[in-house]
C-alpha positions in Angstrom: 123.9 55.2 76.8 123.6 58.9 74.8 120.0 59.3 73.2 120.9 58.9 69.4 118.9 61.6 66.9 117.0 60.3 64.0 117.7 63.4 62.3 120.5 64.2 60.1 123.4 66.7 61.4 123.0 70.1 60.2 125.7 71.1 57.5 128.4 73.6 59.1 127.7 77.3 58.3 130.4 78.6 56.1 131.7 81.9 57.2 134.1 84.6 55.8 137.0 85.2 57.9 136.7 87.7 60.3 139.5 90.4 60.8 140.4 93.9 62.0 143.0 95.4 59.5 146.4 95.7 61.0 147.6 99.2 62.0 151.1 100.3 60.9 153.1 102.1 63.9 156.3 103.5 62.9 158.8 104.7 65.6 158.0 108.4 66.7 154.5 108.2 65.4 152.1 109.6 67.5 148.4 108.4 67.8 145.6 109.3 70.1 144.7 106.3 72.5 142.4 105.4 75.7 143.8 103.9 78.4 141.5 100.8 79.0 143.5 98.5 81.5 146.1 99.2 83.9 147.5 96.4 86.5 151.0 98.2 86.9 152.9 100.5 85.0 154.5 97.7 83.0 151.4 95.9 82.5 148.8 98.1 80.6 146.4 97.9 77.6 145.7 100.8 75.2 143.2 101.2 72.5 143.7 103.6 69.6 141.0 106.0 68.9 139.2 105.6 65.9 140.2 102.1 65.9 136.3 101.6 67.6 134.5 101.5 64.3 136.9 98.3 63.4 135.8 96.6 66.6 132.1 97.0 66.4 132.2 95.7 62.7 134.2 92.6 64.1 131.6 92.4 66.9 128.6 92.7 64.2 130.2 90.0 62.4 130.4 87.7 65.6 127.1 88.1 66.4 126.0 87.5 62.9 128.2 84.0 63.0 126.7 83.1 66.0 123.1 83.9 65.4 123.6 81.4 62.2 125.0 78.7 64.4 122.7 75.8 66.1 122.4 75.5 69.6 124.9 72.6 69.8 127.3 74.2 67.8 126.8 77.6 69.9 128.4 75.4 72.6 132.2 75.6 73.7 133.7 72.3 75.1 
């Protein structure tokens, strides 16, 4: 039988939505990219150069979110 805690459950932490702004790409537009993963010539991943600031911001926001969570909320089931 699971143990019952006498302490009230912590209220969920309210967070702002996390997002990376969308980038509009049009046919014929050229952008600089970094090739980050290749499985084969038909299956590969690129990251636009300059988009790394958005990724760093998202990573920072995620870390802030996890730091504010209790250990129980941090578990993935």
